[in-house]
C-alpha positions in Angstrom: 86.1 1.1 162.1 84.3 4.3 163.8 85.4 7.8 163.0 84.7 10.9 164.8 85.5 14.1 162.9 84.8 17.9 163.4 84.7 19.5 160.4 83.4 22.8 158.9 80.6 22.7 156.6 82.4 23.7 153.5 84.2 20.1 154.0 81.4 18.0 154.3 81.2 17.3 150.0 84.1 16.4 149.6 84.3 14.2 152.5 81.3 12.4 151.3 82.5 12.0 148.5 85.0 9.4 149.5 82.3 6.7 149.8 80.9 7.2 146.1 81.8 3.5 145.1 79.6 2.0 148.3 76.5 3.9 146.9 76.8 6.6 143.7 73.2 7.7 144.7 74.8 9.4 148.0 75.6 11.9 145.0 72.1 13.2 144.5 72.4 14.4 147.8 74.8 17.5 149.0 74.7 19.2 152.5 73.9 23.1 151.9 74.8 24.8 155.1 75.9 28.6 155.8 79.5 29.5 155.8 79.9 30.5 159.3 77.7 27.2 160.7 80.5 24.8 162.0 79.3 20.9 162.6 79.9 18.0 165.1 79.8 15.2 162.6 80.1 11.5 163.5 80.1 8.4 160.8 80.2 5.0 160.6 80.1 2.5 158.2 77.0 0.3 158.1 74.4 -1.3 155.7 76.9 -1.2 153.0 77.1 2.5 153.1 78.1 5.2 155.9 76.0 6.7 158.6 76.5 9.8 159.3 75.5 12.0 162.4 75.2 15.9 162.7 74.8 18.2 165.6 75.3 21.9 165.6 78.6 22.9 167.3 78.3 22.9 171.1 75.5 20.1 171.6 75.8 18.9 174.6 77.0 15.0 175.0 77.2 15.2 171.1 79.5 12.1 171.4 78.0 9.6 173.8 74.1 10.8 171.9 75.7 10.0 167.9 77.7 6.7 169.4 73.9 5.8 171.0 72.1 6.4 167.3 74.6 4.8 165.6 74.8 1.6 167.6 70.8 1.6 167.2 71.3 1.2 163.5 73.9 -1.6 164.0 71.5 -3.2 166.0 68.8 -2.8 163.4 71.3 -3.9 160.6 72.5 -7.1 162.8 68.4 -7.9 162.2 67.4 -6.8 159.3 70.3 -7.8 156.8 69.9 -10.5 154.3 73.7 -10.8 154.1 74.3 -12.3 157.4 72.5 -16.0 157.9 72.4 -15.6 161.9 70.0 -12.4 161.1 66.3 -12.3 161.9 64.9 -12.0 158.4 67.6 -14.5 157.1 66.0 -16.8 159.7 62.5 -16.0 158.6 63.2 -16.4 154.8 64.7 -19.7 155.6 62.0 -21.0 158.0 58.4 -19.4 157.2 57.9 -21.4 153.7 57.6 -24.3 156.3 55.7 -23.1 158.8 54.4 -19.3 160.4 57.2 -17.6 162.4 57.1 -15.5 165.2 58.8 -12.1 164.7 60.1 -9.0 166.9 57.8 -6.5 167.2 59.6 -3.9 165.8 60.2 -6.2 162.8 56.3 -7.5 162.3 55.2 -3.4 162.7 57.6 -2.8 159.7 56.8 -5.9 157.8 52.8 -4.9 158.3 54.1 -1.3 157.0 55.9 -2.6 153.9 52.7 -4.7 153.2 50.5 -1.4 153.6 52.7 0.6 151.0 52.6 -2.6 148.9 48.5 -2.1 148.6 48.8 1.8 148.5 51.4 1.5 145.5 49.6 -0.4 143.3 52.6 -3.2 144.0 55.4 -1.1 142.7 56.7 -1.1 146.5 57.1 -4.8 147.0 59.9 -6.2 150.1 59.1 -10.0 149.0 61.5 -9.6 145.7 64.6 -11.7 147.2 64.3 -13.9 144.2 64.1 -11.4 141.4 67.2 -9.5 142.8 69.4 -12.6 143.0 68.2 -13.0 139.3 69.5 -9.9 138.0 72.8 -10.0 139.9 72.4 -7.3 142.2 72.5 -9.1 145.5 76.2 -9.9 144.4 76.7 -6.0 142.9 77.2 -8.2 139.5 74.7 -7.6 137.5 73.4 -9.3 134.3 70.4 -10.1 132.3 68.7 -13.6 133.7 67.6 -15.8 130.8 63.4 -15.9 130.0 63.2 -18.9 132.2 65.2 -17.5 135.0 63.3 -14.1 135.4 60.0 -16.3 134.9 61.1 -18.4 137.8 62.1 -15.4 139.7 59.0 -13.7 139.2 56.9 -16.8 140.0 58.8 -16.4 143.5 58.4 -13.1 144.2 55.8 -10.7 145.8 54.2 -9.8 148.9 50.9 -12.0 148.2 52.8 -14.9 149.2 53.5 -13.1 152.8 50.9 -13.9 155.6 51.0 -12.0 158.3 49.1 -12.8 161.5 49.2 -9.8 164.0 47.1 -11.5 167.0 50.0 -13.9 166.7 53.0 -12.2 165.6 53.8 -14.6 162.6 54.7 -14.8 159.3 54.0 -17.3 157.2 55.2 -17.3 153.4 52.9 -19.8 151.0 55.7 -20.8 148.3 59.0 -21.9 149.0 61.6 -20.0 147.6 60.1 -16.4 148.3 62.5 -13.8 150.1 62.0 -10.8 152.2 64.7 -7.8 151.2 64.3 -4.9 153.2 66.8 -2.5 151.2 64.4 -0.5 149.8 63.2 0.7 153.4 65.8 -0.9 156.1 68.1 2.4 155.8 64.9 4.6 156.4 63.6 2.5 159.0 66.8 2.6 161.2 67.5 6.4 160.9 63.7 6.4 162.3 64.2 4.2 165.1 67.5 6.1 166.1 66.4 9.6 165.8 63.1 8.2 168.0 65.4 6.9 170.7 67.2 9.8 171.4 64.1 12.1 170.7 62.2 10.3 173.4 65.0 10.7 176.2 64.2 14.8 175.1 67.8 14.9 174.5 68.0 16.0 171.0 66.7 19.2 169.7 68.6 19.3 166.8 70.3 16.9 164.3 70.6 15.6 160.7 71.3 11.9 160.4 71.4 9.9 156.9 72.8 6.8 155.7 74.5 7.6 152.3 72.7 10.4 151.6 70.0 8.9 149.9 68.0 8.2 153.0 68.0 11.2 155.8 66.1 12.3 158.6 66.4 16.1 159.7 65.1 16.9 163.4 65.0 20.8 164.1 66.9 23.0 162.3 70.2 24.0 161.4 72.2 26.6 163.0 71.2 29.9 161.7 68.1 29.0 160.7 64.6 28.3 161.7 63.6 26.6 158.4 64.8 23.3 158.8 68.1 21.8 157.5 68.9 22.8 153.9 69.7 19.8 151.6 70.9 20.2 148.0 69.5 18.0 145.3 72.1 16.8 142.6 71.5 15.8 139.3 72.3 12.1 139.3 74.3 11.4 136.0 75.9 15.5 136.4 76.8 16.1 139.9 78.4 19.8 139.2 74.7 20.3 138.7 72.5 21.5 141.0 68.4 20.6 140.7 67.5 22.4 143.8 67.6 22.9 147.4 65.1 21.5 150.1 64.7 22.3 153.4 63.4 19.8 155.7 62.0 20.2 159.3 61.5 17.0 161.4 60.7 14.7 157.9 62.5 12.4 156.3 63.6 12.1 152.5 64.5 9.1 150.6 66.2 9.3 146.8 66.1 6.8 144.4 68.3 6.9 140.8 69.0 3.8 138.7 72.9 5.1 139.0 73.6 3.2 142.3 73.8 0.1 140.3 73.3 -0.5 136.7 75.2 -2.1 133.7 74.6 -1.6 129.8 72.9 -4.4 127.9 72.6 -4.2 124.5 73.2 -0.4 124.4 70.6 0.0 127.2 71.2 1.1 131.0 69.7 -1.4 133.4 69.4 -0.3 136.9 69.0 -2.2 140.1 65.8 -0.7 140.9 63.4 -3.8 139.7 59.8 -3.5 138.7 58.4 -6.1 140.9 54.9 -6.3 138.8 57.3 -7.1 135.3 60.6 -8.3 136.9 62.6 -6.0 134.6 64.9 -2.7 135.6 62.1 0.2 135.9 62.8 3.1 133.5 61.6 6.1 132.7 63.0 8.0 135.5 66.3 9.2 136.4 65.7 10.7 139.8 62.6 10.1 142.3 63.3 12.0 145.7 60.6 11.9 148.8 60.0 14.1 151.4 57.8 11.8 154.4 57.0 12.0 157.8 59.3 9.3 158.6 62.3 8.5 156.2 61.4 5.0 155.9 58.2 6.0 154.3 60.2 8.4 152.1 62.9 5.3 151.3 59.9 3.3 150.2 57.8 5.7 148.4 61.0 7.2 146.5 61.4 3.4 144.9 57.9 3.4 144.1 57.4 6.7 142.3 60.7 6.0 140.7 58.9 2.8 139.5 55.6 4.3 139.0 56.2 7.8 137.2 55.0 10.8 137.1 51.0 10.7 136.8 51.0 7.7 139.5 53.1 9.1 141.7 50.7 12.9 141.4 48.2 10.6 142.0 49.6 9.5 145.1 50.6 13.0 146.3 47.1 14.6 145.9 45.3 12.1 148.1 48.2 12.2 151.2 49.2 15.7 152.0 52.0 14.9 153.9 54.3 13.5 150.7 56.1 15.3 148.9 58.0 14.6 145.7 61.1 15.9 142.8 61.0 13.8 140.3 63.3 13.9 137.2 61.9 11.9 134.2 64.2 10.3 131.8 63.9 12.4 128.6 65.9 14.6 126.9 65.7 18.4 128.3 63.4 17.1 131.2 62.2 19.7 133.7 61.5 18.7 137.4 58.4 18.0 138.7 57.6 19.2 142.2 54.6 17.4 144.0 52.5 17.6 147.2 54.4 19.2 150.2 57.6 19.1 148.3 56.3 22.6 146.6 57.2 24.4 149.6 59.9 22.6 150.8 62.1 23.8 147.4 63.5 27.2 148.5 66.0 27.4 145.5 65.3 25.6 142.1 67.2 25.9 139.1 
């Protein structure tokens, strides 16, 4: 399925709502543009959501550029997905527990970046959690509480400390059979970065917005009528009629994590799909974590990490990483937004 549409911006939020069943996180971000702006909008399903490329009206070769960007996303989905046995990551999971596996150069770079972020976030960001995701039923979108023994076994078979990267040979080894890599917490943002980078390197694009389900976004250049980047509305994940703030991004990525994406109730408690790899339990204490960063991949990864780490640790991270910004909404009665790092200058209209 490949849809090409020419929409006035007033219609964007309504059209986006049609894919809420794929990702409720999508509701946390709403495009907000000037009333007189006209955009060219191209979309395609991928990675269990809908990716969309938006150009200012009149952009040259917009259709071919959008196709090139979306083709790039398709290519990376085929490489990164764990839902296809023939993907490179599935092959890696199947073989790396027995012997080191040589992987494609960009995939190795992504794994190395994930390993670095794992260390920087005290283990809160971890891609080697496939066993935990399966134990909690989120692999098949059928959330359930595993038994104590099942959770202990899954936790034992999870963690980046089991993954060995050899940059000289470009190989990946897993020192414990049963450990599986799942790139769901960084893959969409990474695909966006690669799509934008390909077009930008060709010098053919100066202004575009591209997103994957609205929880992963990259803004290049400026929206029509603005010199301050692209404006993106941040909505309350539990009350989409309530706008929390508006962010203005220029050559920046945005990632958002909220437990409303996948969750279930257990003994009166809402358990979401964002798992704390250090405990083996769903993270709690946060309703929304949105991060702005130089790349969409970094924003995606840190949004997950900050959701798990909480406000204090996120603040410490932003203080030592000046190019990172965050907007956090704690899960507490009458909680107010917490704005950290460079996001303070990117917010233009908080409520």
